[in-house]
Residue frames relative to the residue before (quaternion, step in Angstrom):
aa qw qx qy qz dx dy dz
M 1.0000 0.0000 0.0000 0.0000 0.00 0.00 0.00
S 0.2748 -0.7548 0.5828 0.1230 3.43 -1.04 0.95
D 0.2475 -0.7774 0.5609 0.1408 3.51 -1.00 0.84
T 0.4813 0.6641 -0.4310 0.3762 3.54 0.90 0.98
V 0.2410 -0.6726 0.6714 0.1968 3.45 -1.43 0.28
G 0.0250 0.8423 -0.5332 0.0744 3.55 -0.76 1.00
I 0.2395 -0.7509 0.5958 0.1542 3.54 -1.23 0.32
K 0.1252 -0.7697 0.6237 0.0538 3.55 -1.09 0.90
I 0.2509 -0.7389 0.6083 0.1446 3.50 -1.12 0.65
P 0.5573 -0.6643 0.3920 0.3073 3.54 -0.84 0.98
K 0.5296 -0.6156 0.4792 0.3331 3.60 -0.99 0.82
G 0.7657 0.3446 -0.2598 0.4769 3.56 -0.97 0.86
T 0.4729 0.6398 -0.4485 0.4072 3.55 1.30 0.03
P 0.5466 -0.6157 0.4563 0.3376 3.57 -0.94 0.85
I 0.4306 -0.7356 0.4699 0.2293 3.59 -0.54 1.24
A 0.6248 0.5764 -0.3456 0.3975 3.57 0.88 -0.84
K 0.6436 0.5173 -0.3149 0.4680 3.53 1.03 -0.72
C 0.7269 0.4572 -0.2357 0.4549 3.58 0.99 -0.78
V 0.5805 0.6452 -0.3542 0.3484 3.58 1.01 -0.80
Q 0.6770 0.5147 -0.2845 0.4426 3.53 0.79 -1.14
I 0.6724 0.4942 -0.2943 0.4659 3.58 0.90 -0.97
V 0.7073 0.4757 -0.2753 0.4446 3.57 0.69 -1.17
R 0.6911 0.4741 -0.2973 0.4573 3.64 0.89 -0.86
K 0.5789 0.5692 -0.3841 0.4397 3.58 1.14 -0.48
I 0.7003 0.4560 -0.2330 0.4974 3.51 1.16 -0.82
E 0.7982 0.0768 -0.0003 0.5975 3.55 0.95 -0.91
P 0.1616 -0.8603 0.4749 0.0907 3.61 0.37 1.33
S 0.5780 0.6033 -0.3866 0.3904 3.65 1.17 -0.25
L 0.5944 0.5734 -0.3651 0.4296 3.59 1.23 -0.32
S 0.3259 -0.7351 0.5650 0.1846 3.59 -0.94 0.92
I 0.6520 -0.4872 0.3916 0.4292 3.52 -1.25 0.28
S 0.6680 0.4985 -0.3191 0.4510 3.61 0.92 -0.77
D 0.6040 0.5328 -0.3576 0.4727 3.64 1.13 -0.67
I 0.6596 0.5075 -0.3096 0.4598 3.59 0.88 -0.93
N 0.6569 0.5082 -0.2993 0.4698 3.60 0.88 -0.96
S 0.6658 0.4886 -0.3053 0.4741 3.60 0.84 -0.88
R 0.6731 0.4949 -0.3137 0.4512 3.65 0.83 -0.83
I 0.6346 0.5104 -0.3288 0.4782 3.59 1.07 -0.73
N 0.7210 0.4661 -0.2573 0.4435 3.58 0.82 -1.02
N 0.7332 0.3764 -0.2360 0.5148 3.56 1.14 -0.46
D 0.4552 -0.7243 0.4205 0.3023 3.57 1.27 0.46
E 0.3676 0.7043 -0.5000 0.3448 3.51 0.90 1.00
Y 0.6102 -0.5147 0.4190 0.4326 3.57 -1.24 0.20
V 0.3592 -0.6917 0.5760 0.2465 3.57 -0.94 0.92
L 0.7640 0.0790 -0.0125 0.6402 3.51 1.05 -0.85
S 0.1404 0.7625 -0.6302 0.0403 3.57 -1.08 0.66
Y 0.0985 -0.7927 0.6016 0.0004 3.51 -1.20 0.78
D 0.6062 -0.5092 0.4432 0.4204 3.55 -1.25 0.23
Y 0.5970 -0.6161 0.4005 0.3219 3.53 -1.04 0.87
T 0.7196 0.4280 -0.2291 0.4966 3.59 1.21 -0.54
D 0.5069 0.6394 -0.4159 0.4015 3.57 1.33 0.00
D 0.3451 -0.7766 0.4983 0.1720 3.59 -0.24 1.28
D 0.6753 0.4870 -0.2881 0.4731 3.59 0.92 -0.95
G 0.6498 0.5248 -0.3308 0.4392 3.54 1.05 -0.79
I 0.6055 0.5530 -0.3365 0.4630 3.54 1.13 -0.85
K 0.6471 0.5125 -0.3103 0.4714 3.60 0.96 -0.89
N 0.6445 0.5244 -0.3284 0.4492 3.62 1.00 -0.80
I 0.6356 0.5183 -0.3348 0.4640 3.56 0.99 -0.82
I 0.6482 0.5099 -0.3138 0.4706 3.61 0.92 -0.84
K 0.6633 0.5149 -0.2969 0.4547 3.55 0.86 -0.99
C 0.6489 0.5116 -0.2990 0.4773 3.62 0.95 -0.96
Y 0.6592 0.5164 -0.3118 0.4490 3.61 0.84 -1.01
E 0.7017 0.4860 -0.2834 0.4371 3.56 0.79 -1.02
Q 0.6756 0.4914 -0.2997 0.4607 3.61 0.99 -0.82
L 0.6411 0.5146 -0.3285 0.4651 3.54 1.07 -0.74
A 0.6537 0.5248 -0.3202 0.4413 3.61 1.00 -0.97
K 0.5892 0.5730 -0.3648 0.4375 3.61 1.10 -0.74
L 0.7034 0.4392 -0.2562 0.4967 3.65 1.05 -0.65
G 0.5795 -0.6078 0.3559 0.4101 3.63 1.24 0.11
I 0.5030 0.6280 -0.4423 0.3962 3.59 1.21 0.20
K 0.2619 -0.7788 0.5574 0.1189 3.54 -0.95 0.88
P 0.0689 -0.8176 0.5711 0.0258 3.56 0.15 1.29
R 0.3236 -0.7113 0.5884 0.2077 3.58 -1.30 0.43
V 0.2165 -0.7598 0.6037 0.1069 3.61 -1.00 0.82
F 0.1110 -0.7871 0.6065 0.0191 3.50 -1.17 0.86
E 0.1058 -0.7936 0.5951 0.0696 3.58 -1.12 0.63
L 0.8983 0.0849 -0.0788 0.4238 3.45 -1.50 0.43
D 0.8473 0.0108 -0.0011 0.5310 3.64 -0.14 -1.16
D 0.6107 -0.6027 0.3205 0.4013 3.55 1.00 0.93
E 0.3922 0.6807 -0.5152 0.3427 3.54 0.97 0.91
E 0.4892 -0.6518 0.5002 0.2928 3.48 -1.01 0.95
C 0.0039 -0.8036 0.5948 -0.0216 3.62 -0.88 0.83
D 0.5666 -0.5708 0.4720 0.3610 3.55 -1.31 0.17
I 0.5933 -0.5816 0.4269 0.3570 3.55 -1.12 0.79
E 0.5734 0.5903 -0.3952 0.4081 3.67 0.99 -0.50
I 0.6203 0.5307 -0.3481 0.4608 3.62 1.03 -0.63
I 0.6526 0.4939 -0.3060 0.4863 3.56 1.02 -0.82
K 0.6257 0.5189 -0.3244 0.4838 3.63 1.03 -0.79
N 0.6496 0.5079 -0.3219 0.4652 3.64 0.95 -0.75
L 0.6162 0.5324 -0.3273 0.4793 3.53 1.07 -0.75
D 0.6520 0.5007 -0.3177 0.4724 3.57 0.90 -0.91
N 0.6587 0.5090 -0.3120 0.4579 3.64 0.86 -0.82
M 0.6393 0.5260 -0.3144 0.4645 3.53 1.08 -0.75
Y 0.6617 0.4753 -0.3069 0.4919 3.55 0.99 -0.81
D 0.6074 0.5497 -0.3483 0.4556 3.66 1.05 -0.59
E 0.6659 0.5147 -0.2780 0.4630 3.50 1.02 -0.99
I 0.6336 0.5176 -0.3214 0.4768 3.58 1.02 -0.90
S 0.6496 0.5276 -0.3032 0.4558 3.60 0.93 -0.94
D 0.6729 0.5003 -0.2939 0.4588 3.58 0.95 -0.84
E 0.6425 0.5121 -0.3068 0.4804 3.55 1.14 -0.74
I 0.6506 0.4988 -0.3172 0.4768 3.54 0.97 -0.73
D 0.6075 0.5377 -0.3292 0.4830 3.62 1.02 -0.78
A 0.6625 0.5178 -0.2868 0.4590 3.58 0.91 -0.94
E 0.6759 0.4883 -0.2897 0.4699 3.55 0.98 -0.86
I 0.6241 0.5304 -0.3217 0.4751 3.57 1.06 -0.73
E 0.6564 0.5011 -0.3052 0.4742 3.56 0.95 -0.89
A 0.6554 0.4932 -0.3254 0.4703 3.59 0.94 -0.80
E 0.6353 0.5073 -0.3453 0.4688 3.65 0.96 -0.69
D 0.6656 0.5259 -0.3107 0.4289 3.57 0.98 -0.82
E 0.6213 0.5316 -0.3126 0.4834 3.53 1.24 -0.75
D 0.6586 0.5285 -0.3086 0.4378 3.56 1.06 -0.73
D 0.6256 0.5656 -0.3252 0.4277 3.57 1.16 -0.56
């Protein structure tokens, strides 16, 4: 079982359209890395399932690619394809948990 969330770009997608978006999110990836990942049906981006920033990157990448007419696919946990709404719900859940923790910390600080 994999504990990642990832995004794949369909093989045959014009690389030039994808490179700018992917490299903005993950600057360490080279054009050849991105090309290879697309052609080998690998995750172009993948992050740990609990990585809040990584989840946000997946959503951002998906939305920007979709605006260009590209149909990326998103996967979660056990490498099962899922709808982007599931990933957005996960992101919202992490935001809510973070807000609750911040509120608890503030309440504790006020009690001191």
